[in-house]
GUTI-723897 format. One line per field, with one value per residue (C-alpha): residue number from 1; residue in three letters; x, y, z. Coordinates in nm, 2 decimals, padded with zeros to 4 digits. Layout:
N
num <- (NUM; ...)
residuo <- (ALA; ...)
px <- (X; ...)
py <- (Y; ...)
pz <- (Z; ...)
***
This chain:
564
num <- (1; 2; 3; 4; 5; 6; 7; 8; 9; 10; 11; 12; 13; 14; 15; 16; 17; 18; 19; 20; 21; 22; 23; 24; 25; 26; 27; 28; 29; 30; 31; 32; 33; 34; 35; 36; 37; 38; 39; 40; 41; 42; 43; 44; 45; 46; 47; 48; 49; 50; 51; 52; 53; 54; 55; 56; 57; 58; 59; 60; 61; 62; 63; 64; 65; 66; 67; 68; 69; 70; 71; 72; 73; 74; 75; 76; 77; 78; 79; 80; 81; 82; 83; 84; 85; 86; 87; 88; 89; 90; 91; 92; 93; 94; 95; 96; 97; 98; 99; 100; 101; 102; 103; 104; 105; 106; 107; 108; 109; 110; 111; 112; 113; 114; 115; 116; 117; 118; 119; 120; 121; 122; 123; 124; 125; 126; 127; 128; 129; 130; 131; 132; 133; 134; 135; 136; 137; 138; 139; 140; 141; 142; 143; 144; 145; 146; 147; 148; 149; 150; 151; 152; 153; 154; 155; 156; 157; 158; 159; 160; 161; 162; 163; 164; 165; 166; 167; 168; 169; 170; 171; 172; 173; 174; 175; 176; 177; 178; 179; 180; 181; 182; 183; 184; 185; 186; 187; 188; 189; 190; 191; 192; 193; 194; 195; 196; 197; 198; 199; 200; 201; 202; 203; 204; 205; 206; 207; 208; 209; 210; 211; 212; 213; 214; 215; 216; 217; 218; 219; 220; 221; 222; 223; 224; 225; 226; 227; 228; 229; 230; 231; 232; 233; 234; 235; 236; 237; 238; 239; 240; 241; 242; 243; 244; 245; 246; 247; 248; 249; 250; 251; 252; 253; 254; 255; 256; 257; 258; 259; 260; 261; 262; 263; 264; 265; 266; 267; 268; 269; 270; 271; 272; 273; 274; 275; 276; 277; 278; 279; 280; 281; 282; 283; 284; 285; 286; 287; 288; 289; 290; 291; 292; 293; 294; 295; 296; 297; 298; 299; 300; 301; 302; 303; 304; 305; 306; 307; 308; 309; 310; 311; 312; 313; 314; 315; 316; 317; 318; 319; 320; 321; 322; 323; 324; 325; 326; 327; 328; 329; 330; 331; 332; 333; 334; 335; 336; 337; 338; 339; 340; 341; 342; 343; 344; 345; 346; 347; 348; 349; 350; 351; 352; 353; 354; 355; 356; 357; 358; 359; 360; 361; 362; 363; 364; 365; 366; 367; 368; 369; 370; 371; 372; 373; 374; 375; 376; 377; 378; 379; 380; 381; 382; 383; 384; 385; 386; 387; 388; 389; 390; 391; 392; 393; 394; 395; 396; 397; 398; 399; 400; 401; 402; 403; 404; 405; 406; 407; 408; 409; 410; 411; 412; 413; 414; 415; 416; 417; 418; 419; 420; 421; 422; 423; 424; 425; 426; 427; 428; 429; 430; 431; 432; 433; 434; 435; 436; 437; 438; 439; 440; 441; 442; 443; 444; 445; 446; 447; 448; 449; 450; 451; 452; 453; 454; 455; 456; 457; 458; 459; 460; 461; 462; 463; 464; 465; 466; 467; 468; 469; 470; 471; 472; 473; 474; 475; 476; 477; 478; 479; 480; 481; 482; 483; 484; 485; 486; 487; 488; 489; 490; 491; 492; 493; 494; 495; 496; 497; 498; 499; 500; 501; 502; 503; 504; 505; 506; 507; 508; 509; 510; 511; 512; 513; 514; 515; 516; 517; 518; 519; 520; 521; 522; 523; 524; 525; 526; 527; 528; 529; 530; 531; 532; 533; 534; 535; 536; 537; 538; 539; 540; 541; 542; 543; 544; 545; 546; 547; 548; 549; 550; 551; 552; 553; 554; 555; 556; 557; 558; 559; 560; 561; 562; 563; 564)
residuo <- (MET; GLN; SER; LEU; LEU; ASN; ILE; GLY; VAL; ALA; GLY; LEU; LEU; ALA; ALA; GLN; HIS; GLN; LEU; ALA; THR; THR; SER; HIS; ASN; ILE; ALA; ASN; VAL; ALA; THR; PRO; GLY; TYR; HIS; ARG; GLN; THR; ALA; LEU; GLN; THR; THR; PRO; PRO; PRO; ILE; ARG; THR; GLY; TYR; GLY; TYR; ALA; SER; GLN; GLY; ALA; GLN; VAL; GLU; ALA; VAL; MET; ARG; SER; TYR; ASN; GLN; PHE; LEU; GLU; ASN; GLN; ILE; ARG; ASN; SER; GLU; THR; SER; LEU; ALA; ALA; HIS; SER; ALA; TYR; ARG; GLY; GLN; VAL; GLY; MET; LEU; ASP; ASN; ILE; PHE; ALA; ASP; PRO; GLU; THR; ALA; LEU; SER; ALA; SER; ILE; ASP; ARG; LEU; PHE; ALA; ALA; VAL; HIS; ASP; ILE; ALA; ASN; GLU; PRO; SER; SER; VAL; PRO; ALA; ARG; ILE; ALA; PHE; LEU; SER; SER; ALA; GLU; ASN; LEU; VAL; ALA; ARG; PHE; HIS; SER; PHE; THR; GLY; GLN; LEU; GLU; ASP; VAL; ARG; LEU; GLY; VAL; GLU; GLY; ARG; ILE; ALA; GLU; ASN; MET; ALA; ASP; VAL; ASN; ARG; TYR; SER; ASP; ALA; ILE; ALA; THR; ILE; ASN; GLN; GLN; ILE; VAL; ILE; SER; GLU; SER; ALA; GLY; GLY; GLY; GLN; PRO; ALA; ASN; ASP; LEU; ARG; ASP; GLN; ARG; ASP; GLN; GLN; LEU; LEU; GLU; LEU; ASN; ARG; LEU; VAL; LYS; ALA; SER; ALA; VAL; LEU; GLN; ALA; ASP; GLY; GLN; MET; THR; VAL; TYR; MET; GLY; SER; GLY; GLN; PRO; LEU; VAL; VAL; GLY; SER; THR; ALA; SER; VAL; LEU; THR; ALA; PHE; THR; ALA; GLY; GLU; ASP; PRO; THR; ARG; THR; GLN; ILE; ALA; LEU; GLN; ALA; ALA; ASP; GLY; SER; ARG; ILE; ALA; LEU; PRO; GLU; ASP; LEU; LEU; GLY; GLY; GLY; GLY; SER; LEU; GLY; ALA; LEU; MET; GLN; PHE; ARG; ARG; GLU; THR; LEU; ASP; PHE; ALA; GLN; ASN; ARG; ILE; GLY; LEU; LEU; ALA; THR; THR; LEU; ALA; ILE; ALA; PHE; ASN; GLU; GLN; HIS; ALA; GLN; GLY; ILE; ASP; LEU; TYR; GLY; GLY; ALA; GLY; GLN; PRO; LEU; PHE; THR; VAL; PRO; ALA; VAL; TYR; THR; ALA; PRO; GLY; GLY; ALA; ALA; THR; VAL; THR; VAL; ASP; HIS; THR; ALA; LEU; GLY; ALA; LEU; THR; ASP; ALA; ASP; TYR; GLU; LEU; GLU; PHE; ASP; GLY; ALA; ALA; TYR; THR; VAL; THR; ASN; LEU; ALA; THR; GLY; ALA; ARG; ARG; SER; GLY; LEU; ALA; ALA; GLU; THR; THR; VAL; ASP; PHE; GLU; GLY; LEU; LEU; ILE; THR; PRO; ARG; ALA; GLY; GLY; LEU; ALA; ALA; GLY; GLN; THR; ALA; ILE; ILE; ARG; PRO; THR; ARG; HIS; ALA; GLY; LEU; GLU; ILE; GLY; VAL; ALA; LEU; ARG; ASP; PRO; ARG; GLY; PHE; ALA; ALA; ALA; LEU; ALA; SER; ASP; GLU; PRO; ALA; ALA; ASP; ASP; ALA; PRO; PHE; SER; ASP; PHE; ALA; ASP; ASN; ARG; ASN; ALA; ASN; ARG; LEU; GLY; ALA; LEU; GLN; THR; THR; ARG; LEU; LEU; LEU; GLY; HIS; ALA; THR; GLY; SER; ALA; THR; PRO; GLU; SER; THR; LEU; GLY; ASP; ALA; TYR; ALA; SER; MET; VAL; SER; ILE; ILE; GLY; SER; ARG; SER; ARG; SER; ALA; GLN; ILE; GLY; GLU; GLN; THR; GLN; GLU; SER; LEU; LEU; LYS; GLN; ALA; MET; ALA; THR; ARG; GLU; GLY; LEU; SER; GLY; VAL; ASN; LEU; ASP; GLU; GLU; ALA; ALA; ASN; LEU; VAL; ARG; PHE; GLN; THR; ALA; TYR; GLN; ALA; SER; ALA; ARG; LEU; MET; THR; VAL; ALA; GLN; ARG; LEU; PHE; GLY; ILE; ARG; ALA; VAL; GLU; ARG; LYS; GLY; VAL; PRO)
px <- (-05.71; -05.34; -05.30; -05.55; -05.35; -04.99; -05.14; -05.21; -04.86; -04.69; -04.96; -04.88; -04.48; -04.48; -04.73; -04.48; -04.16; -04.36; -04.38; -04.06; -03.91; -04.19; -04.05; -03.72; -03.79; -03.95; -03.65; -03.40; -03.59; -03.31; -02.99; -02.80; -02.71; -03.02; -03.26; -03.60; -03.61; -03.90; -03.99; -04.06; -04.37; -04.43; -04.59; -04.43; -04.40; -04.79; -04.81; -04.93; -05.24; -05.48; -05.70; -05.44; -05.22; -05.26; -05.15; -04.93; -05.01; -04.75; -04.35; -04.12; -03.84; -03.64; -03.57; -03.45; -03.33; -03.48; -03.13; -03.05; -02.68; -02.71; -02.86; -02.59; -02.29; -02.49; -02.51; -02.15; -02.01; -02.20; -02.07; -01.72; -01.79; -01.97; -01.70; -01.41; -01.56; -01.70; -01.29; -01.16; -01.39; -01.30; -00.94; -00.95; -01.21; -00.94; -00.67; -00.95; -01.03; -00.66; -00.60; -00.88; -00.92; -00.81; -00.68; -00.47; -00.36; -00.01; -00.07; -00.15; 00.16; 00.36; 00.14; 00.26; 00.64; 00.65; 00.44; 00.73; 00.98; 00.77; 00.78; 01.19; 01.16; 00.95; 01.21; 01.55; 01.72; 01.42; 01.58; 01.24; 01.10; 01.35; 01.25; 00.93; 01.08; 01.28; 00.94; 00.70; 00.98; 00.98; 00.57; 00.60; 00.84; 00.64; 00.33; 00.51; 00.60; 00.25; 00.11; 00.36; 00.35; -00.05; -00.02; 00.22; -00.04; -00.31; -00.04; 00.02; -00.37; -00.38; -00.12; -00.27; -00.59; -00.45; -00.33; -00.68; -00.83; -00.57; -00.64; -00.97; -00.92; -00.76; -01.01; -01.32; -01.12; -01.03; -01.39; -01.50; -01.26; -01.38; -01.74; -01.66; -01.52; -01.86; -02.08; -01.87; -01.92; -02.30; -02.40; -02.22; -02.40; -02.73; -02.77; -02.66; -02.92; -02.81; -02.67; -02.86; -02.77; -02.38; -02.44; -02.59; -02.31; -02.06; -02.22; -02.21; -01.88; -01.84; -01.99; -01.84; -01.46; -01.63; -01.62; -01.24; -01.16; -01.26; -01.33; -01.50; -01.62; -01.71; -01.88; -01.76; -01.93; -01.87; -02.05; -01.71; -01.66; -01.30; -01.25; -01.01; -00.91; -00.82; -00.70; -00.74; -00.49; -00.65; -00.77; -00.98; -00.94; -01.18; -01.07; -00.73; -00.73; -00.42; -00.29; -00.21; 00.10; 00.27; 00.65; 00.82; 01.08; 01.43; 01.36; 01.03; 01.06; 00.70; 00.48; 00.31; 00.34; 00.09; 00.18; -00.01; 00.13; -00.01; -00.07; 00.27; 00.48; 00.50; 00.47; 00.39; 00.40; 00.07; 00.15; -00.05; -00.27; -00.38; -00.61; -00.72; -01.03; -01.23; -01.30; -01.17; -00.81; -00.81; -00.91; -00.66; -00.37; -00.53; -00.57; -00.17; -00.06; -00.24; -00.35; -00.17; 00.17; 00.07; 00.00; 00.31; 00.55; 00.35; 00.42; 00.76; 00.83; 00.72; 00.90; 01.22; 01.15; 01.04; 01.41; 01.58; 01.50; 01.50; 01.82; 01.97; 01.83; 01.95; 02.27; 02.30; 02.24; 02.44; 02.33; 02.40; 02.73; 02.80; 02.85; 02.71; 02.35; 02.40; 02.13; 01.77; 01.62; 01.82; 01.76; 01.60; 01.77; 01.67; 01.61; 01.73; 01.73; 01.92; 02.18; 02.49; 02.29; 02.37; 02.42; 02.09; 02.07; 01.85; 01.97; 01.92; 01.91; 01.68; 01.37; 01.09; 01.18; 01.16; 00.82; 00.62; 00.70; 00.91; 01.19; 01.28; 01.69; 01.74; 02.09; 02.07; 02.43; 02.56; 02.41; 02.13; 01.79; 01.56; 01.21; 00.95; 00.69; 00.37; 00.44; 00.69; 00.90; 01.26; 01.64; 01.83; 02.19; 02.31; 02.69; 02.84; 03.01; 02.88; 02.60; 02.28; 02.03; 01.68; 01.37; 01.54; 01.75; 02.12; 02.19; 02.52; 02.49; 02.76; 02.99; 02.89; 02.59; 02.32; 02.35; 02.22; 01.84; 01.81; 01.65; 01.63; 01.42; 01.45; 01.19; 01.30; 01.03; 00.87; 01.03; 01.12; 00.84; 01.01; 01.36; 01.30; 01.42; 01.53; 01.89; 01.94; 01.91; 02.07; 01.79; 02.12; 02.19; 01.93; 02.04; 01.79; 02.06; 02.26; 02.59; 02.77; 03.05; 03.23; 03.37; 03.23; 03.45; 03.52; 03.38; 03.06; 02.80; 02.46; 02.30; 02.54; 02.41; 02.05; 01.91; 01.62; 01.67; 01.75; 01.44; 01.20; 01.34; 01.31; 00.92; 00.89; 00.96; 00.52; 00.43; 00.71; 00.64; 00.90; 00.82; 00.56; 00.70; 00.70; 00.34; 00.35; 00.64; 00.88; 01.13; 00.99; 00.82; 00.43; 00.36; 00.36; 00.43; 00.06; -00.08; 00.11; -00.04; -00.39; -00.41; -00.30; -00.64; -00.82; -00.74; -00.81; -01.15; -01.24; -01.15; -01.31; -01.63; -01.58; -01.59; -01.90; -02.09; -01.92; -02.06; -02.39; -02.43; -02.35; -02.57; -02.85; -02.79; -02.73; -03.06; -03.20; -03.03; -03.13; -03.50; -03.50; -03.33; -03.55; -03.86; -03.74; -03.54; -03.66; -03.87; -04.20; -04.32; -04.68; -04.67; -04.50; -04.76; -05.02; -04.84; -04.85; -05.23; -05.23; -04.95; -05.12; -05.48; -05.30; -05.13; -05.44; -05.71; -05.37; -05.41; -05.79; -05.74; -05.52; -05.79; -06.03; -05.84; -05.75; -06.14; -06.23; -05.96; -06.07; -06.43; -06.30; -06.10; -06.42; -06.64; -06.37; -06.37; -06.78; -06.89; -07.24)
py <- (00.12; 00.15; -00.10; 00.12; 00.39; 00.21; 00.09; 00.40; 00.54; 00.26; 00.33; 00.68; 00.62; 00.37; 00.62; 00.86; 00.66; 00.55; 00.93; 01.01; 00.76; 00.84; 01.20; 01.08; 00.89; 01.21; 01.45; 01.19; 01.14; 01.28; 01.17; 00.97; 00.63; 00.65; 00.34; 00.36; 00.30; 00.10; 00.10; -00.26; -00.25; -00.54; -00.68; -00.65; -00.96; -01.02; -00.97; -01.26; -01.24; -01.43; -01.42; -01.48; -01.30; -00.90; -00.71; -00.41; -00.27; -00.19; -00.13; -00.04; -00.30; -00.16; 00.06; -00.14; 00.00; -00.17; -00.33; -00.62; -00.69; -00.90; -00.64; -00.36; -00.59; -00.58; -00.18; -00.12; -00.39; -00.21; 00.13; -00.01; -00.10; 00.17; 00.42; 00.19; 00.17; 00.55; 00.70; 00.45; 00.56; 00.92; 00.85; 00.65; 00.85; 01.15; 00.93; 00.83; 01.21; 01.28; 00.98; 00.97; 01.28; 01.20; 01.57; 01.56; 01.17; 01.06; 00.83; 01.13; 01.33; 01.03; 00.99; 01.34; 01.26; 00.97; 01.19; 01.43; 01.13; 01.01; 01.41; 01.38; 00.99; 01.17; 01.48; 01.37; 01.68; 01.94; 02.12; 02.25; 01.91; 01.83; 02.13; 02.04; 01.70; 01.85; 02.03; 01.73; 01.56; 01.83; 01.86; 01.49; 01.54; 01.78; 01.55; 01.31; 01.56; 01.68; 01.36; 01.25; 01.56; 01.55; 01.21; 01.34; 01.59; 01.30; 01.13; 01.46; 01.47; 01.07; 01.10; 01.45; 01.23; 00.93; 01.16; 01.28; 00.94; 00.82; 01.11; 01.02; 00.67; 00.78; 00.99; 00.75; 00.50; 00.72; 00.82; 00.40; 00.38; 00.68; 00.55; 00.18; 00.36; 00.54; 00.26; 00.10; 00.33; 00.41; 00.02; -00.08; 00.26; 00.15; -00.17; -00.34; -00.15; -00.11; 00.26; 00.28; 00.65; 00.58; 00.22; 00.43; 00.66; 00.39; 00.23; 00.55; 00.57; 00.25; 00.29; 00.62; 00.39; 00.15; 00.36; 00.44; 00.11; -00.25; -00.29; -00.59; -00.56; -00.80; -00.71; -00.81; -00.93; -00.61; -00.38; -00.27; -00.31; -00.44; -00.38; -00.51; -00.37; -00.53; -00.90; -00.88; -00.62; -00.49; -00.09; -00.07; -00.26; -00.13; 00.21; 00.18; 00.27; 00.20; 00.50; 00.48; 00.66; 00.78; 00.67; 00.72; 00.44; 00.56; 00.46; 00.72; 00.97; 01.09; 00.81; 00.76; 00.43; 00.33; 00.15; 00.05; 00.21; 00.02; 00.19; 00.02; 00.21; -00.11; -00.04; -00.25; -00.16; -00.25; -00.37; -00.19; -00.48; -00.54; -00.20; -00.30; -00.50; -00.16; 00.18; 00.48; 00.42; 00.09; 00.25; 00.51; 00.27; 00.02; 00.27; 00.39; 00.08; -00.09; 00.19; 00.51; 00.33; 00.12; 00.41; 00.63; 00.32; 00.26; 00.59; 00.59; 00.27; 00.40; 00.74; 00.48; 00.24; 00.53; 00.71; 00.39; 00.25; 00.60; 00.62; 00.31; 00.34; 00.66; 00.58; 00.34; 00.66; 00.95; 01.29; 01.58; 01.66; 01.28; 01.19; 00.90; 00.99; 01.12; 01.03; 01.18; 01.14; 01.19; 00.81; 00.84; 00.65; 00.34; 00.49; 00.30; 00.37; 00.39; 00.49; 00.31; -00.06; -00.13; 00.00; -00.06; 00.03; -00.08; -00.35; -00.16; -00.53; -00.65; -00.42; -00.65; -00.81; -00.44; -00.42; -00.16; -00.27; -00.21; -00.41; -00.49; -00.55; -00.76; -00.88; -01.16; -01.11; -01.37; -01.29; -01.06; -01.15; -00.91; -00.95; -00.79; -00.65; -00.69; -01.04; -01.24; -01.32; -01.32; -01.43; -01.51; -01.60; -01.29; -01.20; -00.82; -00.68; -00.92; -00.82; -01.00; -00.94; -00.94; -00.86; -00.60; -00.45; -00.49; -00.51; -00.50; -00.50; -00.29; -00.45; -00.28; -00.12; -00.29; -00.42; -00.84; -00.76; -00.45; -00.38; -00.14; -00.02; -00.03; 00.19; 00.15; 00.35; 00.58; 00.87; 00.84; 01.04; 01.33; 01.27; 01.22; 01.51; 01.59; 01.57; 01.67; 02.04; 02.07; 01.98; 01.89; 01.65; 01.41; 01.08; 01.02; 00.82; 00.50; 00.44; 00.36; 00.10; 00.47; 00.63; 01.00; 01.29; 01.55; 01.81; 01.62; 01.83; 01.78; 01.61; 01.34; 01.20; 01.27; 00.97; 00.83; 00.47; 00.55; 00.78; 00.50; 00.25; 00.49; 00.56; 00.18; 00.17; 00.33; -00.07; -00.24; -00.45; -00.29; -00.39; -00.57; -00.89; -00.99; -00.99; -01.35; -01.46; -01.39; -01.14; -01.12; -00.76; -00.79; -00.43; -00.10; 00.23; 00.30; -00.05; -00.03; 00.36; 00.21; -00.10; 00.14; 00.36; 00.07; -00.10; 00.25; 00.30; -00.07; 00.01; 00.31; 00.17; -00.13; 00.14; 00.30; 00.00; -00.14; 00.20; 00.19; -00.17; -00.11; 00.22; 00.00; -00.29; 00.01; 00.16; -00.20; -00.27; 00.07; 00.06; -00.27; -00.14; 00.17; -00.03; -00.22; 00.06; 00.42; 00.64; 00.66; 01.00; 00.88; 00.58; 00.78; 01.04; 00.77; 00.66; 00.99; 00.98; 00.60; 00.70; 01.05; 00.85; 00.58; 00.89; 01.06; 00.74; 00.65; 01.03; 00.97; 00.60; 00.82; 01.06; 00.82; 00.61; 00.92; 01.01; 00.65; 00.68; 00.99; 00.90; 00.57; 00.76; 01.04; 00.70; 00.58; 00.89; 00.86; 01.17; 01.10)
pz <- (07.04; 07.08; 06.81; 06.58; 06.66; 06.62; 06.25; 06.18; 06.20; 06.07; 05.76; 05.77; 05.74; 05.52; 05.25; 05.35; 05.23; 04.94; 04.87; 04.91; 04.70; 04.39; 04.45; 04.44; 04.09; 03.94; 04.02; 03.86; 03.56; 03.35; 03.56; 03.34; 03.49; 03.75; 03.82; 03.87; 04.27; 04.49; 04.79; 04.89; 05.12; 05.40; 05.63; 06.01; 06.26; 06.43; 06.81; 06.97; 07.19; 07.39; 07.10; 06.76; 06.66; 06.58; 06.28; 06.32; 05.98; 05.71; 05.71; 05.43; 05.44; 05.18; 04.88; 04.58; 04.22; 03.95; 03.82; 03.57; 03.56; 03.21; 03.09; 03.21; 03.09; 02.73; 02.78; 02.84; 02.61; 02.32; 02.42; 02.47; 02.09; 01.96; 02.10; 01.93; 01.60; 01.60; 01.73; 01.45; 01.20; 01.28; 01.20; 00.91; 00.77; 00.75; 00.56; 00.34; 00.27; 00.23; 00.00; -00.19; -00.39; -00.74; -00.85; -00.52; -00.55; -00.54; -00.81; -01.02; -00.96; -01.07; -01.43; -01.47; -01.40; -01.61; -01.93; -01.87; -01.91; -02.22; -02.39; -02.36; -02.50; -02.78; -02.82; -02.61; -02.72; -02.61; -02.31; -02.23; -02.22; -01.97; -01.75; -01.77; -01.62; -01.33; -01.25; -01.26; -01.01; -00.80; -00.78; -00.70; -00.40; -00.24; -00.30; -00.09; 00.16; 00.18; 00.26; 00.48; 00.70; 00.66; 00.81; 01.05; 01.14; 01.21; 01.43; 01.63; 01.70; 01.77; 02.02; 02.18; 02.20; 02.34; 02.65; 02.71; 02.74; 02.95; 03.21; 03.17; 03.19; 03.55; 03.67; 03.62; 03.81; 04.08; 04.12; 04.10; 04.37; 04.59; 04.54; 04.64; 05.01; 05.00; 04.97; 05.20; 05.46; 05.40; 05.39; 05.73; 05.85; 05.73; 05.86; 05.52; 05.31; 04.95; 04.88; 04.55; 04.44; 04.53; 04.35; 04.03; 04.01; 04.02; 03.74; 03.55; 03.58; 03.45; 03.19; 03.10; 03.20; 02.94; 02.61; 02.66; 02.78; 02.78; 03.14; 03.32; 03.67; 04.01; 04.27; 04.64; 04.89; 05.12; 04.82; 04.66; 04.29; 04.13; 03.80; 03.55; 03.21; 02.89; 02.97; 03.32; 03.48; 03.78; 03.75; 04.08; 04.38; 04.66; 04.74; 04.59; 04.18; 03.96; 03.73; 03.35; 03.30; 02.97; 02.86; 02.53; 02.44; 02.32; 01.99; 01.91; 02.17; 02.02; 02.02; 02.36; 02.53; 02.83; 03.16; 03.45; 03.81; 04.09; 04.46; 04.55; 04.26; 04.01; 03.69; 03.37; 03.02; 02.86; 02.48; 02.24; 02.12; 02.49; 02.43; 02.09; 02.25; 02.28; 02.36; 02.23; 02.33; 02.23; 01.89; 01.88; 01.97; 01.70; 01.44; 01.50; 01.49; 01.20; 00.96; 01.02; 01.06; 00.75; 00.57; 00.63; 00.57; 00.26; 00.12; 00.23; 00.03; -00.26; -00.21; -00.17; -00.47; -00.68; -00.57; -00.60; -00.93; -01.15; -01.04; -01.08; -01.47; -01.50; -01.38; -01.70; -01.96; -02.10; -02.06; -02.32; -02.19; -02.24; -01.91; -01.70; -01.59; -01.18; -00.92; -01.02; -00.64; -00.31; -00.14; 00.19; 00.48; 00.67; 01.04; 01.28; 01.69; 01.85; 01.56; 01.69; 01.70; 01.33; 01.00; 00.76; 00.43; 00.12; -00.07; -00.42; -00.59; -00.38; -00.40; -00.45; -00.12; 00.09; 00.31; 00.47; 00.81; 01.11; 01.25; 01.57; 01.61; 01.97; 02.13; 02.36; 02.48; 02.20; 01.91; 01.73; 01.59; 01.36; 01.34; 01.12; 01.34; 01.11; 01.01; 01.31; 01.04; 01.19; 01.13; 01.44; 01.48; 01.37; 01.43; 01.50; 01.25; 00.98; 00.67; 00.64; 00.38; 00.53; 00.29; 00.09; 00.42; 00.44; 00.84; 00.99; 01.39; 01.55; 01.82; 02.14; 02.01; 02.20; 02.56; 02.63; 02.62; 02.50; 02.13; 01.86; 01.59; 01.23; 01.02; 00.68; 00.51; 00.77; 00.71; 00.35; 00.25; 00.39; 00.31; -00.06; -00.31; -00.63; -00.66; -01.04; -01.11; -01.43; -01.73; -01.96; -01.72; -01.79; -01.93; -02.19; -02.41; -02.36; -02.40; -02.76; -02.79; -02.94; -02.66; -02.67; -02.76; -02.50; -02.74; -02.90; -03.00; -02.74; -02.99; -03.05; -02.69; -02.81; -02.82; -02.63; -02.55; -02.16; -02.14; -02.28; -02.05; -01.75; -01.87; -01.88; -01.51; -01.51; -01.58; -01.41; -01.13; -00.89; -00.53; -00.29; -00.36; 00.02; -00.01; -00.19; 00.02; -00.23; -00.36; -00.70; -00.71; -00.75; -00.81; -01.01; -00.84; -00.94; -00.80; -00.48; -00.42; -00.56; -00.30; -00.02; -00.11; -00.14; 00.21; 00.38; 00.20; 00.33; 00.64; 00.69; 00.56; 00.80; 01.08; 00.97; 00.90; 01.26; 01.44; 01.29; 01.39; 01.71; 01.76; 01.67; 01.94; 02.21; 02.14; 02.18; 02.49; 02.62; 02.51; 02.71; 03.02; 02.99; 03.04; 03.33; 03.52; 03.37; 03.53; 03.36; 03.47; 03.39; 03.62; 03.88; 03.90; 03.92; 04.21; 04.38; 04.36; 04.49; 04.78; 04.89; 04.93; 05.13; 05.32; 05.38; 05.47; 05.76; 05.90; 05.87; 06.06; 06.34; 06.36; 06.41; 06.64; 06.87; 06.87; 06.97; 07.25; 07.37; 07.41; 07.62; 07.85; 07.90; 07.95; 08.24; 08.44; 08.50; 08.29; 08.11)
***
C-alpha cells in the first residue's frame, strides 16, 4: 500500500509540475524572446524486490525550452541585416529627397546662371542684364550654401544617432554580462538544471545588440556566453563587458570615432569599416563614410570648379571700364588639419584631376606620404618645403609641421559649398569683352568695351568638360558641371533604391525565420489549453489514487487490530 501511495504522490507532483510549466507558457505568450518550455517527464529507477522490480511512478527530470541554435542565429543575422538596411535607407532617403526635386536642384540654379551669361552675350552693354547675372550668381551661391547646410544638418543627426547607438550597445552588453553571472549562480545552485528564463532574457539582449552591431556569441561550458563584435573584438567575456567609447581626432572634432575600452582600461580604436558588417550603428558609419562624405565633397567640388573656371576665363576679358576682369567668385580654401602640417591649394591648371575624396598626409620621420582615402592612390617620398602636384592639389609639407608617425587630414572640397561666394559687386565689372590689340584709352566710353566674345566663352563653360578626369584615371576632364551633379543624384538615388529593396528582402527573410521559430518555440494557446485539461485530469487521477491508497491502507490497519 505504501508503494501505491508513493506512486500517487509522484504522479501528483509530476502533474503539478506540468500544470505549472503550462501556466508559465500561457503567462509569457507575449513576452519578447520567450521560448516555450516543456517539463520532461520520466520514470524514476524501479526498486528491486523479491518478486522483481517495483515501479515508483513518474517524475519531472528537467524543464527545457524549445530552442534551436541554427534558427536563432538565422534570426539574429536577419535582424542585423534588416536594421542595417533600414538605418541606411532612412538616411540616404533624406539625401535623395534633398537633391531629387527638380525645382530646387542645384542644376537648375547653374542653368539659370548660364542663361544670364547668354543674355549678356546677346546684349553686352546692357547693365540690367549684368545685374540679372549677379542676382543669378547670388542665387546659385545661396543654393550651394543651402545644400551644404542641409548636409551638415544630416551629419549632425547622424552623429547624434551614432552616440545613441553606442549607449545602447553598452547597455545591452552590460545586461548580457550581468545575466551571465546570474545564470552561473542559478544553474550551480540548481544542480546544473538550465535557467531557462534567464537564458531567454540573455538571448533577447543579444538579439537587441545585433540590431545595432553584428555580434556573434559562443556558449561556454559553464553556461556563460562570450560575445564578439565586428571582426572578432571581444565585447562580453563572462561577467565583464567592454565599453564603446567615443573620441574625436584633432583634424575633425565634430566627427565621432569609436574605440573599444576593456575592463583593464586599454582602448582599441575601431576603424569605421569594422562596424560596416551590419546593424544600425554600422550602417550609420557606412552612410557617413560612403554617401554623406561623398555628397558633400561632390557639392564642394562643383563649387570649387565653377569658381575657378569662371574666374580664370573672366580674367581674360575686359569690363565696361576697360579693365581686366576681376574674380567673379571667391574660391574656397582647402581644409587641412592640423593647419600647420602643409600648405595645400588647388592647381588651377589641372581642374580635371581634382577629386571629391579626402586625403591623409603622413610623416614617418624622414619623408611625407599623401594618400587618397577613397582609392588608396598615394605619393610617397615627399620632402618638406617642396611642392608636389598630386591629383589637382599643390601640396607643400611644412618642416616641423608633423611629428614622426603623425598624420594630417586634407579635405579639398568638404567645406567649399559653404565658402563659395560672389566676389564681383559692380555689374559694369562683368568682363564680357576680349582685349583687342589696340590699348584702350583711359576715357574710352563703355560701348568700346562691349563686345561679347568673352561672354560667349563664359557661356561655353556650361557644355565644357571641366572635372572628374580622375574617374577615368587621367587628368583629362570627363564631365560638365551638370553631368557631375546628375551623376551624384543618380548614385544617391540608386543607393536609396538598393537600400529599400534590401530592407524589403530582409523583412521577408526575417518573417520566414520568425514563422519557423514560432512553430518550434512559440506558445500556442490552443495547445496549452488542451495541456491544462490533460494535466488537470492527470492531477485529479493521481489524487484519486492517493485517496484509494489511503482508504485501503486504513481498512488493512483495522483488520490487523481484529476489528470485524
